[in-house]
C-alpha positions in Angstrom: 29.8 30.9 125.4 31.0 33.8 123.3 34.3 33.7 121.5 37.0 36.1 122.6 37.0 39.3 120.5 33.3 39.2 119.7 31.1 42.3 119.7 27.4 42.3 120.7 24.9 45.1 120.1 21.5 45.3 121.7 19.0 47.8 120.4 15.7 45.9 120.5 14.2 46.3 123.9 14.2 49.4 126.1 12.0 48.1 129.0 13.5 47.8 132.5 12.1 44.4 133.1 13.1 42.8 129.7 16.4 41.9 128.2 17.9 40.4 125.1 21.3 39.6 126.5 22.1 37.4 129.5 23.7 38.8 132.5 26.8 36.6 132.2 27.6 38.1 128.8 27.2 41.6 130.2 29.4 40.8 133.1 32.2 39.6 130.8 32.0 42.5 128.3 33.3 46.0 128.1 30.0 47.9 128.1 29.4 51.0 126.0 26.0 52.8 125.9 24.4 55.6 123.9 23.5 57.5 127.1 24.2 56.1 130.6 21.4 57.9 132.4 18.8 56.6 129.9 20.2 53.1 129.9 20.1 52.9 133.7 16.4 53.8 133.6 15.2 51.9 130.6 17.6 49.0 129.6 16.7 45.7 131.2 19.9 44.4 129.6 21.7 46.4 132.2 19.2 46.9 135.0 18.5 43.2 135.5 22.3 42.3 135.9 22.6 45.2 138.3 19.7 43.9 140.4 21.2 40.4 140.3 24.5 41.7 141.5 26.4 40.6 138.4 27.6 44.2 137.6 27.7 47.6 139.2 27.0 51.0 137.6 30.8 51.3 137.2 30.7 48.4 134.8 29.5 50.8 132.1 32.8 51.7 130.5 31.8 54.7 128.4 29.1 56.5 126.4 29.4 56.2 122.6 30.2 59.9 122.4 33.3 59.4 124.6 34.6 56.8 122.1 33.8 58.9 119.1 35.4 62.0 120.6 38.5 60.0 121.5 38.0 60.6 125.3 38.2 56.9 125.9 39.6 54.2 123.7 37.4 51.5 122.4 38.7 48.0 122.2 42.2 47.8 123.5 42.7 44.1 123.0 41.6 41.8 120.2 40.4 39.4 122.8 37.9 41.8 124.5 34.3 41.1 124.4 32.5 44.3 123.7 28.8 45.2 124.2 26.9 48.2 123.0 23.4 49.1 124.3 21.3 51.7 122.7 17.9 52.9 124.0 17.8 55.6 121.4 18.3 59.3 121.5 15.8 61.9 120.1 18.7 63.5 118.3 19.2 60.3 116.3 15.5 60.3 115.4 15.8 63.9 114.2 18.9 63.1 112.1 17.2 60.2 110.4 14.0 62.2 109.8 16.0 65.0 108.1 17.8 62.5 105.9 14.5 60.9 104.9 13.0 64.3 104.2 15.9 65.4 102.0 15.9 62.1 100.1 12.2 62.4 99.5 12.6 65.9 98.2 15.5 64.9 96.0 13.4 62.0 94.5 10.2 64.1 94.3 8.2 61.7 96.3 5.9 62.2 99.3 3.4 64.9 100.2 4.2 68.5 101.3 2.1 69.8 104.2 1.4 73.5 104.7 1.5 74.8 108.3 
């Protein structure tokens, strides 16, 4: 039911028995994940279609880092349906925390804690 060339991102659930996106969409899409190992353990959006036989582990095209580093190309056709699944990385949390901390210091807001 999706148009050609659409992109879908799923970041909401990271439970192996829950999903936001139907298996047919996953099967039609070029799948990119933040971290393959984590997604295959936590992401029902991928685990459920795997169990249903709609996809195999090879259906995961790339990790986000491979696209960013230029190791693999992203979309190669304007008609491709692409799907990104993120279960979150601790490094992302740390990066956001640092930015929030720096902004709070810049604005002079928040409380400073002594160790």
